[in-house]
Structure formats: structure tokens, C-alpha cells
N, CA, C and O atoms as a GROMACS GRO file, in nm:
protein
  504
    1UNK      N    1  -0.537  -1.676  -2.237
    1UNK     CA    2  -0.567  -1.579  -2.126
    1UNK      C    3  -0.471  -1.575  -2.017
    1UNK      O    4  -0.407  -1.472  -1.995
    2UNK      N    5  -0.457  -1.680  -1.947
    2UNK     CA    6  -0.372  -1.691  -1.836
    2UNK      C    7  -0.219  -1.665  -1.864
    2UNK      O    8  -0.142  -1.625  -1.776
    3UNK      N    9  -0.186  -1.690  -1.985
    3UNK     CA   10  -0.061  -1.657  -2.023
    3UNK      C   11  -0.041  -1.502  -2.039
    3UNK      O   12   0.070  -1.458  -2.011
    4UNK      N   13  -0.131  -1.423  -2.078
    4UNK     CA   14  -0.139  -1.288  -2.084
    4UNK      C   15  -0.137  -1.223  -1.955
    4UNK      O   16  -0.085  -1.113  -1.939
    5UNK      N   17  -0.198  -1.294  -1.855
    5UNK     CA   18  -0.215  -1.257  -1.713
    5UNK      C   19  -0.076  -1.252  -1.668
    5UNK      O   20  -0.020  -1.148  -1.632
    6UNK      N   21  -0.016  -1.381  -1.672
    6UNK     CA   22   0.125  -1.384  -1.627
    6UNK      C   23   0.229  -1.272  -1.692
    6UNK      O   24   0.309  -1.204  -1.628
    7UNK      N   25   0.213  -1.271  -1.810
    7UNK     CA   26   0.293  -1.151  -1.897
    7UNK      C   27   0.258  -1.039  -1.820
    7UNK      O   28   0.354  -0.983  -1.765
    8UNK      N   29   0.132  -0.986  -1.799
    8UNK     CA   30   0.105  -0.856  -1.746
    8UNK      C   31   0.166  -0.854  -1.590
    8UNK      O   32   0.225  -0.754  -1.549
    9UNK      N   33   0.146  -0.967  -1.512
    9UNK     CA   34   0.205  -0.976  -1.391
    9UNK      C   35   0.352  -0.958  -1.387
    9UNK      O   36   0.394  -0.898  -1.287
   10UNK      N   37   0.440  -0.997  -1.473
   10UNK     CA   38   0.577  -0.991  -1.497
   10UNK      C   39   0.606  -0.838  -1.552
   10UNK      O   40   0.714  -0.785  -1.526
   11UNK      N   41   0.525  -0.784  -1.614
   11UNK     CA   42   0.556  -0.652  -1.661
   11UNK      C   43   0.536  -0.544  -1.542
   11UNK      O   44   0.607  -0.443  -1.532
   12UNK      N   45   0.425  -0.576  -1.447
   12UNK     CA   46   0.416  -0.517  -1.321
   12UNK      C   47   0.527  -0.520  -1.244
   12UNK      O   48   0.578  -0.417  -1.199
   13UNK      N   49   0.576  -0.652  -1.220
   13UNK     CA   50   0.704  -0.678  -1.113
   13UNK      C   51   0.822  -0.598  -1.172
   13UNK      O   52   0.908  -0.540  -1.106
   14UNK      N   53   0.815  -0.604  -1.311
   14UNK     CA   54   0.951  -0.511  -1.377
   14UNK      C   55   0.925  -0.364  -1.388
   14UNK      O   56   1.012  -0.295  -1.441
   15UNK      N   57   0.818  -0.310  -1.344
   15UNK     CA   58   0.786  -0.171  -1.356
   15UNK      C   59   0.882  -0.090  -1.268
   15UNK      O   60   0.952  -0.141  -1.181
   16UNK      N   61   0.881   0.027  -1.296
   16UNK     CA   62   0.953   0.113  -1.214
   16UNK      C   63   0.892   0.127  -1.072
   16UNK      O   64   0.964   0.140  -0.974
   17UNK      N   65   0.757   0.125  -1.065
   17UNK     CA   66   0.691   0.134  -0.923
   17UNK      C   67   0.729   0.010  -0.844
   17UNK      O   68   0.744   0.013  -0.722
   18UNK      N   69   0.743  -0.097  -0.916
   18UNK     CA   70   0.765  -0.214  -0.838
   18UNK      C   71   0.903  -0.227  -0.779
   18UNK      O   72   0.920  -0.259  -0.662
   19UNK      N   73   1.011  -0.198  -0.871
   19UNK     CA   74   1.132  -0.178  -0.838
   19UNK      C   75   1.164  -0.082  -0.743
   19UNK      O   76   1.261  -0.108  -0.672
   20UNK      N   77   1.102   0.028  -0.725
   20UNK     CA   78   1.111   0.140  -0.629
   20UNK      C   79   1.060   0.083  -0.505
   20UNK      O   80   1.131   0.102  -0.406
   21UNK      N   81   0.947   0.016  -0.489
   21UNK     CA   82   0.899  -0.044  -0.383
   21UNK      C   83   1.002  -0.152  -0.321
   21UNK      O   84   1.021  -0.161  -0.199
   22UNK      N   85   1.068  -0.237  -0.418
   22UNK     CA   86   1.154  -0.340  -0.349
   22UNK      C   87   1.284  -0.268  -0.293
   22UNK      O   88   1.344  -0.308  -0.193
   23UNK      N   89   1.320  -0.167  -0.361
   23UNK     CA   90   1.438  -0.107  -0.306
   23UNK      C   91   1.405  -0.034  -0.173
   23UNK      O   92   1.482  -0.044  -0.078
   24UNK      N   93   1.280   0.048  -0.166
   24UNK     CA   94   1.232   0.094  -0.036
   24UNK      C   95   1.233  -0.011   0.066
   24UNK      O   96   1.296   0.001   0.171
   25UNK      N   97   1.165  -0.112   0.035
   25UNK     CA   98   1.152  -0.228   0.142
   25UNK      C   99   1.303  -0.266   0.204
   25UNK      O  100   1.332  -0.278   0.323
   26UNK      N  101   1.379  -0.279   0.104
   26UNK     CA  102   1.514  -0.323   0.135
   26UNK      C  103   1.608  -0.228   0.223
   26UNK      O  104   1.696  -0.267   0.300
   27UNK      N  105   1.569  -0.087   0.192
   27UNK     CA  106   1.618  -0.001   0.273
   27UNK      C  107   1.568   0.022   0.412
   27UNK      O  108   1.638   0.064   0.504
   28UNK      N  109   1.430  -0.011   0.420
   28UNK     CA  110   1.365  -0.008   0.529
   28UNK      C  111   1.404  -0.111   0.631
   28UNK      O  112   1.414  -0.082   0.751
   29UNK      N  113   1.427  -0.238   0.581
   29UNK     CA  114   1.473  -0.332   0.653
   29UNK      C  115   1.604  -0.339   0.697
   29UNK      O  116   1.637  -0.424   0.780
   30UNK      N  117   1.699  -0.240   0.641
   30UNK     CA  118   1.827  -0.204   0.673
   30UNK      C  119   1.843  -0.103   0.785
   30UNK      O  120   1.949  -0.094   0.847
   31UNK      N  121   1.746  -0.034   0.808
   31UNK     CA  122   1.733   0.075   0.908
   31UNK      C  123   1.692   0.033   1.043
   31UNK      O  124   1.575   0.005   1.068
   32UNK      N  125   1.795   0.027   1.140
   32UNK     CA  126   1.743  -0.032   1.261
   32UNK      C  127   1.640   0.043   1.330
   32UNK      O  128   1.550  -0.012   1.393
   33UNK      N  129   1.653   0.166   1.320
   33UNK     CA  130   1.557   0.242   1.411
   33UNK      C  131   1.392   0.220   1.335
   33UNK      O  132   1.284   0.214   1.394
   34UNK      N  133   1.410   0.213   1.232
   34UNK     CA  134   1.268   0.194   1.160
   34UNK      C  135   1.206   0.050   1.184
   34UNK      O  136   1.089   0.030   1.214
   35UNK      N  137   1.305  -0.048   1.164
   35UNK     CA  138   1.277  -0.189   1.210
   35UNK      C  139   1.235  -0.211   1.346
   35UNK      O  140   1.155  -0.300   1.373
   36UNK      N  141   1.283  -0.139   1.428
   36UNK     CA  142   1.250  -0.134   1.577
   36UNK      C  143   1.116  -0.070   1.600
   36UNK      O  144   1.033  -0.118   1.677
   37UNK      N  145   1.098   0.035   1.532
   37UNK     CA  146   0.955   0.093   1.528
   37UNK      C  147   0.843  -0.006   1.459
   37UNK      O  148   0.727  -0.006   1.501
   38UNK      N  149   0.877  -0.074   1.373
   38UNK     CA  150   0.777  -0.156   1.315
   38UNK      C  151   0.754  -0.277   1.410
   38UNK      O  152   0.641  -0.320   1.429
   39UNK      N  153   0.858  -0.327   1.464
   39UNK     CA  154   0.844  -0.425   1.549
   39UNK      C  155   0.763  -0.393   1.680
   39UNK      O  156   0.693  -0.477   1.737
   40UNK      N  157   0.779  -0.264   1.723
   40UNK     CA  158   0.702  -0.226   1.844
   40UNK      C  159   0.559  -0.203   1.798
   40UNK      O  160   0.468  -0.236   1.874
   41UNK      N  161   0.532  -0.150   1.679
   41UNK     CA  162   0.403  -0.129   1.639
   41UNK      C  163   0.318  -0.262   1.611
   41UNK      O  164   0.199  -0.268   1.641
   42UNK      N  165   0.400  -0.382   1.541
   42UNK     CA  166   0.322  -0.503   1.535
   42UNK      C  167   0.312  -0.558   1.672
   42UNK      O  168   0.202  -0.610   1.695
   43UNK      N  169   0.396  -0.561   1.768
   43UNK     CA  170   0.370  -0.605   1.896
   43UNK      C  171   0.258  -0.551   1.968
   43UNK      O  172   0.177  -0.621   2.029
   44UNK      N  173   0.254  -0.414   1.960
   44UNK     CA  174   0.140  -0.337   2.029
   44UNK      C  175   0.018  -0.357   1.979
   44UNK      O  176  -0.080  -0.353   2.054
   45UNK      N  177   0.006  -0.382   1.841
   45UNK     CA  178  -0.112  -0.433   1.772
   45UNK      C  179  -0.184  -0.563   1.811
   45UNK      O  180  -0.303  -0.582   1.834
   46UNK      N  181  -0.074  -0.652   1.814
   46UNK     CA  182  -0.116  -0.781   1.847
   46UNK      C  183  -0.160  -0.798   2.025
   46UNK      O  184  -0.246  -0.874   2.069
   47UNK      N  185  -0.091  -0.722   2.087
   47UNK     CA  186  -0.150  -0.716   2.231
   47UNK      C  187  -0.269  -0.637   2.226
   47UNK      O  188  -0.348  -0.681   2.310
   48UNK      N  189  -0.314  -0.544   2.167
   48UNK     CA  190  -0.425  -0.468   2.152
   48UNK      C  191  -0.524  -0.560   2.088
   48UNK      O  192  -0.637  -0.563   2.139
   49UNK      N  193  -0.500  -0.634   1.986
   49UNK     CA  194  -0.610  -0.720   1.932
   49UNK      C  195  -0.669  -0.834   2.033
   49UNK      O  196  -0.787  -0.869   2.034
   50UNK      N  197  -0.555  -0.889   2.125
   50UNK     CA  198  -0.595  -0.986   2.200
   50UNK      C  199  -0.672  -0.918   2.317
   50UNK      O  200  -0.756  -0.984   2.378
   51UNK      N  201  -0.648  -0.796   2.350
   51UNK     CA  202  -0.725  -0.733   2.465
   51UNK      C  203  -0.862  -0.709   2.429
   51UNK      O  204  -0.953  -0.722   2.511
   52UNK      N  205  -0.884  -0.672   2.296
   52UNK     CA  206  -1.003  -0.634   2.231
   52UNK      C  207  -1.086  -0.754   2.202
   52UNK      O  208  -1.209  -0.748   2.213
   53UNK      N  209  -1.024  -0.864   2.163
   53UNK     CA  210  -1.102  -0.999   2.155
   53UNK      C  211  -1.146  -1.055   2.280
   53UNK      O  212  -1.244  -1.130   2.277
   54UNK      N  213  -1.078  -1.026   2.406
   54UNK     CA  214  -1.109  -1.081   2.519
   54UNK      C  215  -1.193  -0.991   2.606
   54UNK      O  216  -1.222  -1.013   2.723
   55UNK      N  217  -1.232  -0.875   2.527
   55UNK     CA  218  -1.324  -0.772   2.612
   55UNK      C  219  -1.266  -0.710   2.720
   55UNK      O  220  -1.347  -0.654   2.794
   56UNK      N  221  -1.133  -0.702   2.756
   56UNK     CA  222  -1.097  -0.639   2.863
   56UNK      C  223  -1.054  -0.495   2.852
   56UNK      O  224  -0.991  -0.438   2.942
   57UNK      N  225  -1.089  -0.439   2.743
   57UNK     CA  226  -1.065  -0.287   2.741
   57UNK      C  227  -1.220  -0.194   2.764
   57UNK      O  228  -1.326  -0.223   2.711
   58UNK      N  229  -1.200  -0.097   2.843
   58UNK     CA  230  -1.327  -0.007   2.846
   58UNK      C  231  -1.311   0.076   2.723
   58UNK      O  232  -1.211   0.059   2.654
   59UNK      N  233  -1.396   0.158   2.693
   59UNK     CA  234  -1.406   0.252   2.592
   59UNK      C  235  -1.279   0.350   2.604
   59UNK      O  236  -1.200   0.376   2.513
   60UNK      N  237  -1.275   0.396   2.728
   60UNK     CA  238  -1.165   0.491   2.760
   60UNK      C  239  -1.022   0.429   2.722
   60UNK      O  240  -0.939   0.496   2.660
   61UNK      N  241  -1.001   0.301   2.762
   61UNK     CA  242  -0.872   0.243   2.739
   61UNK      C  243  -0.875   0.219   2.587
   61UNK      O  244  -0.765   0.235   2.533
   62UNK      N  245  -0.971   0.186   2.511
   62UNK     CA  246  -0.949   0.173   2.385
   62UNK      C  247  -0.928   0.294   2.302
   62UNK      O  248  -0.856   0.286   2.203
   63UNK      N  249  -0.989   0.411   2.336
   63UNK     CA  250  -0.939   0.537   2.276
   63UNK      C  251  -0.810   0.562   2.295
   63UNK      O  252  -0.744   0.604   2.199
   64UNK      N  253  -0.741   0.538   2.436
   64UNK     CA  254  -0.603   0.567   2.459
   64UNK      C  255  -0.512   0.474   2.389
   64UNK      O  256  -0.398   0.508   2.357
   65UNK      N  257  -0.561   0.359   2.364
   65UNK     CA  258  -0.480   0.267   2.299
   65UNK      C  259  -0.467   0.303   2.148
   65UNK      O  260  -0.355   0.297   2.098
   66UNK      N  261  -0.562   0.337   2.080
   66UNK     CA  262  -0.577   0.385   1.948
   66UNK      C  263  -0.500   0.505   1.942
   66UNK      O  264  -0.431   0.518   1.840
   67UNK      N  265  -0.496   0.597   2.026
   67UNK     CA  266  -0.420   0.722   2.019
   67UNK      C  267  -0.281   0.668   2.030
   67UNK      O  268  -0.205   0.708   1.942
   68UNK      N  269  -0.241   0.601   2.102
   68UNK     CA  270  -0.094   0.546   2.122
   68UNK      C  271  -0.044   0.492   1.997
   68UNK      O  272   0.068   0.518   1.951
   69UNK      N  273  -0.132   0.412   1.942
   69UNK     CA  274  -0.093   0.326   1.806
   69UNK      C  275  -0.085   0.434   1.705
   69UNK      O  276   0.011   0.429   1.628
   70UNK      N  277  -0.170   0.528   1.692
   70UNK     CA  278  -0.160   0.644   1.610
   70UNK      C  279  -0.020   0.712   1.615
   70UNK      O  280   0.052   0.734   1.518
   71UNK      N  281   0.006   0.746   1.755
   71UNK     CA  282   0.132   0.810   1.773
   71UNK      C  283   0.247   0.741   1.709
   71UNK      O  284   0.323   0.796   1.629
   72UNK      N  285   0.256   0.606   1.749
   72UNK     CA  286   0.357   0.526   1.702
   72UNK      C  287   0.378   0.515   1.554
   72UNK      O  288   0.490   0.512   1.503
   73UNK      N  289   0.258   0.511   1.484
   73UNK     CA  290   0.272   0.511   1.329
   73UNK      C  291   0.316   0.640   1.275
   73UNK      O  292   0.392   0.642   1.179
   74UNK      N  293   0.272   0.752   1.333
   74UNK     CA  294   0.331   0.886   1.292
   74UNK      C  295   0.490   0.887   1.315
   74UNK      O  296   0.569   0.937   1.235
   75UNK      N  297   0.526   0.826   1.435
   75UNK     CA  298   0.674   0.837   1.443
   75UNK      C  299   0.744   0.752   1.341
   75UNK      O  300   0.847   0.792   1.287
   76UNK      N  301   0.690   0.633   1.313
   76UNK     CA  302   0.749   0.550   1.201
   76UNK      C  303   0.735   0.642   1.067
   76UNK      O  304   0.833   0.648   0.993
   77UNK      N  305   0.631   0.704   1.038
   77UNK     CA  306   0.616   0.763   0.940
   77UNK      C  307   0.727   0.888   0.907
   77UNK      O  308   0.748   0.935   0.796
   78UNK      N  309   0.785   0.926   1.021
   78UNK     CA  310   0.887   1.024   1.026
   78UNK      C  311   1.006   1.005   0.971
   78UNK      O  312   1.076   1.090   0.914
   79UNK      N  313   1.034   0.874   0.991
   79UNK     CA  314   1.158   0.811   0.922
   79UNK      C  315   1.162   0.836   0.770
   79UNK      O  316   1.065   0.804   0.700
   80UNK      N  317   1.282   0.901   0.712
   80UNK     CA  318   1.288   0.897   0.562
   80UNK      C  319   1.269   0.762   0.490
   80UNK      O  320   1.218   0.757   0.378
   81UNK      N  321   1.306   0.668   0.547
   81UNK     CA  322   1.310   0.535   0.493
   81UNK      C  323   1.171   0.479   0.485
   81UNK      O  324   1.130   0.410   0.392
   82UNK      N  325   1.108   0.511   0.582
   82UNK     CA  326   0.968   0.482   0.603
   82UNK      C  327   0.876   0.570   0.480
   82UNK      O  328   0.803   0.519   0.394
   83UNK      N  329   0.900   0.690   0.497
   83UNK     CA  330   0.821   0.778   0.410
   83UNK      C  331   0.846   0.714   0.259
   83UNK      O  332   0.750   0.679   0.190
   84UNK      N  333   0.975   0.703   0.217
   84UNK     CA  334   1.001   0.638   0.078
   84UNK      C  335   0.931   0.510   0.066
   84UNK      O  336   0.886   0.483  -0.045
   85UNK      N  337   0.916   0.429   0.157
   85UNK     CA  338   0.836   0.300   0.137
   85UNK      C  339   0.692   0.332   0.128
   85UNK      O  340   0.630   0.282   0.035
   86UNK      N  341   0.637   0.401   0.203
   86UNK     CA  342   0.494   0.438   0.200
   86UNK      C  343   0.456   0.494   0.062
   86UNK      O  344   0.362   0.452  -0.006
   87UNK      N  345   0.553   0.607   0.024
   87UNK     CA  346   0.523   0.667  -0.102
   87UNK      C  347   0.548   0.559  -0.227
   87UNK      O  348   0.477   0.562  -0.327
   88UNK      N  349   0.650   0.471  -0.212
   88UNK     CA  350   0.655   0.370  -0.338
   88UNK      C  351   0.532   0.272  -0.339
   88UNK      O  352   0.483   0.223  -0.441
   89UNK      N  353   0.491   0.252  -0.210
   89UNK     CA  354   0.382   0.158  -0.218
   89UNK      C  355   0.257   0.192  -0.255
   89UNK      O  356   0.174   0.114  -0.300
   90UNK      N  357   0.238   0.338  -0.232
   90UNK     CA  358   0.126   0.410  -0.288
   90UNK      C  359   0.128   0.424  -0.457
   90UNK      O  360   0.026   0.413  -0.524
   91UNK      N  361   0.242   0.447  -0.504
   91UNK     CA  362   0.279   0.431  -0.636
   91UNK      C  363   0.228   0.318  -0.706
   91UNK      O  364   0.157   0.322  -0.807
   92UNK      N  365   0.276   0.204  -0.637
   92UNK     CA  366   0.261   0.079  -0.693
   92UNK      C  367   0.106   0.053  -0.698
   92UNK      O  368   0.048   0.013  -0.799
   93UNK      N  369   0.042   0.079  -0.572
   93UNK     CA  370  -0.098   0.062  -0.568
   93UNK      C  371  -0.183   0.143  -0.681
   93UNK      O  372  -0.278   0.097  -0.744
   94UNK      N  373  -0.130   0.266  -0.691
   94UNK     CA  374  -0.208   0.350  -0.802
   94UNK      C  375  -0.175   0.278  -0.946
   94UNK      O  376  -0.262   0.288  -1.033
   95UNK      N  377  -0.081   0.224  -0.969
   95UNK     CA  378  -0.058   0.147  -1.096
   95UNK      C  379  -0.147   0.041  -1.107
   95UNK      O  380  -0.221   0.030  -1.205
   96UNK      N  381  -0.145  -0.049  -1.003
   96UNK     CA  382  -0.247  -0.151  -0.990
   96UNK      C  383  -0.377  -0.110  -1.025
   96UNK      O  384  -0.439  -0.160  -1.119
   97UNK      N  385  -0.423  -0.015  -0.948
   97UNK     CA  386  -0.558   0.045  -0.973
   97UNK      C  387  -0.588   0.092  -1.119
   97UNK      O  388  -0.696   0.076  -1.176
   98UNK      N  389  -0.491   0.146  -1.164
   98UNK     CA  390  -0.511   0.201  -1.315
   98UNK      C  391  -0.501   0.088  -1.408
   98UNK      O  392  -0.571   0.097  -1.510
   99UNK      N  393  -0.429  -0.017  -1.394
   99UNK     CA  394  -0.438  -0.134  -1.469
   99UNK      C  395  -0.586  -0.211  -1.456
   99UNK      O  396  -0.650  -0.251  -1.553
  100UNK      N  397  -0.621  -0.223  -1.334
  100UNK     CA  398  -0.769  -0.283  -1.313
  100UNK      C  399  -0.857  -0.200  -1.382
  100UNK      O  400  -0.942  -0.250  -1.456
  101UNK      N  401  -0.847  -0.075  -1.367
  101UNK     CA  402  -0.955   0.003  -1.423
  101UNK      C  403  -0.969  -0.009  -1.572
  101UNK      O  404  -1.077  -0.012  -1.630
  102UNK      N  405  -0.847  -0.015  -1.630
  102UNK     CA  406  -0.853  -0.034  -1.782
  102UNK      C  407  -0.909  -0.156  -1.813
  102UNK      O  408  -0.998  -0.159  -1.898
  103UNK      N  409  -0.867  -0.277  -1.749
  103UNK     CA  410  -0.940  -0.401  -1.789
  103UNK      C  411  -1.073  -0.412  -1.761
  103UNK      O  412  -1.150  -0.479  -1.830
  104UNK      N  413  -1.113  -0.334  -1.641
  104UNK     CA  414  -1.280  -0.349  -1.609
  104UNK      C  415  -1.336  -0.262  -1.724
  104UNK      O  416  -1.440  -0.296  -1.779
  105UNK      N  417  -1.275  -0.160  -1.759
  105UNK     CA  418  -1.351  -0.082  -1.876
  105UNK      C  419  -1.355  -0.160  -2.007
  105UNK      O  420  -1.454  -0.154  -2.079
  106UNK      N  421  -1.255  -0.227  -2.037
  106UNK     CA  422  -1.263  -0.304  -2.157
  106UNK      C  423  -1.373  -0.406  -2.161
  106UNK      O  424  -1.460  -0.421  -2.247
  107UNK      N  425  -1.352  -0.472  -2.053
  107UNK     CA  426  -1.451  -0.596  -2.014
  107UNK      C  427  -1.599  -0.546  -2.023
  107UNK      O  428  -1.692  -0.611  -2.069
  108UNK      N  429  -1.604  -0.438  -1.977
  108UNK     CA  430  -1.765  -0.375  -1.970
  108UNK      C  431  -1.802  -0.320  -2.089
  108UNK      O  432  -1.917  -0.277  -2.105
  109UNK      N  433  -1.711  -0.316  -2.183
  109UNK     CA  434  -1.756  -0.281  -2.314
  109UNK      C  435  -1.709  -0.126  -2.344
  109UNK      O  436  -1.740  -0.068  -2.448
  110UNK      N  437  -1.635  -0.072  -2.246
  110UNK     CA  438  -1.586   0.069  -2.289
  110UNK      C  439  -1.482   0.090  -2.373
  110UNK      O  440  -1.421  -0.005  -2.423
  111UNK      N  441  -1.453   0.212  -2.397
  111UNK     CA  442  -1.341   0.228  -2.493
  111UNK      C  443  -1.245   0.326  -2.457
  111UNK      O  444  -1.149   0.354  -2.529
  112UNK      N  445  -1.274   0.385  -2.333
  112UNK     CA  446  -1.167   0.478  -2.266
  112UNK      C  447  -1.224   0.521  -2.140
  112UNK      O  448  -1.336   0.497  -2.096
  113UNK      N  449  -1.117   0.596  -2.080
  113UNK     CA  450  -1.134   0.621  -1.944
  113UNK      C  451  -1.220   0.738  -1.909
  113UNK      O  452  -1.231   0.764  -1.790
  114UNK      N  453  -1.286   0.819  -2.006
  114UNK     CA  454  -1.371   0.906  -1.992
  114UNK      C  455  -1.304   1.043  -1.975
  114UNK      O  456  -1.364   1.148  -2.000
  115UNK      N  457  -1.171   1.037  -1.930
  115UNK     CA  458  -1.103   1.187  -1.890
  115UNK      C  459  -1.089   1.256  -2.038
  115UNK      O  460  -1.088   1.378  -2.050
  116UNK      N  461  -1.078   1.170  -2.144
  116UNK     CA  462  -1.042   1.244  -2.274
  116UNK      C  463  -1.155   1.217  -2.363
  116UNK      O  464  -1.138   1.199  -2.484
  117UNK      N  465  -1.280   1.213  -2.301
  117UNK     CA  466  -1.390   1.184  -2.389
  117UNK      C  467  -1.394   1.060  -2.483
  117UNK      O  468  -1.464   1.052  -2.584
  118UNK      N  469  -1.319   0.976  -2.440
  118UNK     CA  470  -1.306   0.841  -2.503
  118UNK      C  471  -1.246   0.858  -2.649
  118UNK      O  472  -1.288   0.787  -2.741
  119UNK      N  473  -1.149   0.954  -2.669
  119UNK     CA  474  -1.076   1.003  -2.795
  119UNK      C  475  -0.945   0.918  -2.805
  119UNK      O  476  -0.876   0.922  -2.907
  120UNK      N  477  -0.913   0.840  -2.694
  120UNK     CA  478  -0.783   0.759  -2.706
  120UNK      C  479  -0.672   0.848  -2.683
  120UNK      O  480  -0.572   0.844  -2.756
  121UNK      N  481  -0.684   0.937  -2.574
  121UNK     CA  482  -0.560   1.006  -2.560
  121UNK      C  483  -0.439   0.940  -2.490
  121UNK      O  484  -0.330   0.992  -2.468
  122UNK      N  485  -0.483   0.808  -2.456
  122UNK     CA  486  -0.363   0.731  -2.400
  122UNK      C  487  -0.328   0.757  -2.257
  122UNK      O  488  -0.244   0.687  -2.199
  123UNK      N  489  -0.388   0.853  -2.203
  123UNK     CA  490  -0.366   0.900  -2.051
  123UNK      C  491  -0.378   0.783  -1.962
  123UNK      O  492  -0.296   0.757  -1.874
  124UNK      N  493  -0.496   0.705  -1.993
  124UNK     CA  494  -0.519   0.591  -1.893
  124UNK      C  495  -0.468   0.444  -1.964
  124UNK      O  496  -0.500   0.336  -1.915
  125UNK      N  497  -0.396   0.455  -2.070
  125UNK     CA  498  -0.361   0.348  -2.140
  125UNK      C  499  -0.449   0.265  -2.230
  125UNK      O  500  -0.428   0.149  -2.265
  126UNK      N  501  -0.550   0.341  -2.262
  126UNK     CA  502  -0.663   0.270  -2.356
  126UNK      C  503  -0.651   0.340  -2.500
  126UNK      O  504  -0.726   0.304  -2.592
   0.00000   0.00000   0.00000
């Protein structure tokens, strides 16, 4: 069973979705503007986390900080390389969810995804 899991993991790693994500991550890491925006967000999140844990933020300060963080994330999402990264990540996540769904369906005794009335349309891989 674990050998099959390794094979499945390798298949996912070699999938179009996984390769697209790897390419998008490499492009993101090469874009100085995007890298700087990510570093700024990570630094801000770290400082914010420390302030929250120490209890030094008022409700108003917290709302202002969350708004600033959201603005920073929106700015990052505006970079084409970041958009591609987030889209590629979402596609891989959807693939993983689909694979998990198929496994769970089979383990629970199901025969199909239900979207094709269990006739084996192949749309969900069953």
C-alpha cells in the first residue's frame, strides 16, 4: 500500500499542475519586486504576531494593522508572477483535493463522484 502511495506522490509531483507551480515559484523568486513585497509582508506579519501575543494592540490598532496587511497582500497579488503562482498553487490544491476525494469515496464504499450518477463517466477519475 505504501509503495502505491509513493507512486501516487511521484505522479502528482510529475503532474502538469505540480510542474506549473514549480515554474511559477522559480519565476516569483527571480522577480525582485515580488520578492521584496513577500519579505515585507512576512516581516510585517511577524511584527504583528508579536504585538498580538504581547497584548499591546488596541482593537483600533488591530483593525488598522489588518487593513495594512490586506493592502500589502493585494499589492503582491497585482504582480503577474504572483498571480501565476497563486493560480498554479490553486490548481495543484484542486488536484490534491480531487485525488483525496476519490480515495475517500472508494474507502467509504462509493463507486463514483455522484456528478454522473455513479455511471463511471470518468470526470472524477473513478
